[in-house]
Structures are given as C-alpha cells and as structure tokens.
N, C-alpha and C positions, 0 to 999 in steps of 0.2 A: 245137564249143563251143555248148552250149545256153544260151539267155537265161534268167537266173535272176531271179525276182521278189524283192522286198524282204522278204517274210514267210516265206521258206524254201520256196518252191514253184518247181519247174522244169518247163518244157515238154518233154515227151518227143517222140521222133521220130514217134509216132502221133498227136500232138496232144492227148494226155492230160496233165493237170496232175498232177505228182508232188509229194507232200509230202516234202521232203528231210529234215525233222526226224524223221518217223516212218516213212519208207520206203513209204508207201501211195499209192494212186492216188486222185485227187479227180476226180469227174465234171465235165466241162466243159459249157459251153452247147451246143456242137456234138454232144457225145455224148447230151445230154439230148434235143435235138431229133430225133436219130436214133431214140432209143427211142420217143419220142412218135409219130414217123412209122410205124415198124414196128408199134407197138401199134394205131394207127389202121387200118393195112392189115389186120391180123389181125381187128380188131373189125368193120369196116364193109365191106371189099371181098372178104373170103374167104368162099366158100360151101362149101368142102371140109370134110368131117368126118373126124376121126381118132378111132379107138376108144381110149377112156381119157383123152383130153385134150380139153378144151373150149377151142378156139382163140380164141373170143370172150372168155373169161375171161382167157386169157393176154394177149390184146391190151389189155384193161382194166388188168391188172397192169403191163404195160410202159408204158402211158400214165401211170399214177399214179407209177411210179418215175421216169420221165422228167420229169414235172412237179415232183416233189420235188427232183430233181437240178438242174433249171433254176432253181428258187427259191434253192437253196443256192449254186449257182454264181454267180448274180447278186449274192447277199449277199456272197460271198467276193470277187468282183470289185470290188464297191463299197467294201469295207473296204480292199482293196489300193490303190485309187485315192485314197481319202481320206487314207491314212497317208503317201503319197508326196509 
C-alpha cells in the first residue's frame, strides 16, 4: 500500500510522485537534484567529445530542467504541507 498525499498525489516505488487525478508523474526534489548532478558532470567534468552532440549543452539543459523541477517540487511540497 502506497502512502497517499491529501491533494491526489501518490509516491511510487521508484520515489516519483504520481498525480493520481491525471495519471502523470511529477518530478520530485530527489529527481531534480539527480538531473542537476548529472548535468553538472556533463558540463564541468567531462572532456570527451561526441560527434553531433555537444555534451556541455546537454549538461546545461539538464541543470536547467532540474532547477525548474526543484522549484516546482518545493512549491508543490509547500502547498501540500500548508493545506494539511
């Protein structure tokens, strides 16, 4: 049995927050931090080149998506705790 939040969200086995009303996945804080970490590794630590793909740009994109997900996750978490 999965713990269910009050606003129609359910925690999946992989730690992702599932929107039970719409059936979609919501990015959690942990997922956002993972994207930021992988993006930072691609941007700052990798020196390998791949033909046709700029890994540094992919790293920046992952960091931006992770940051947006982090902000949205914290806002969602804040609204859940305020309403309870």
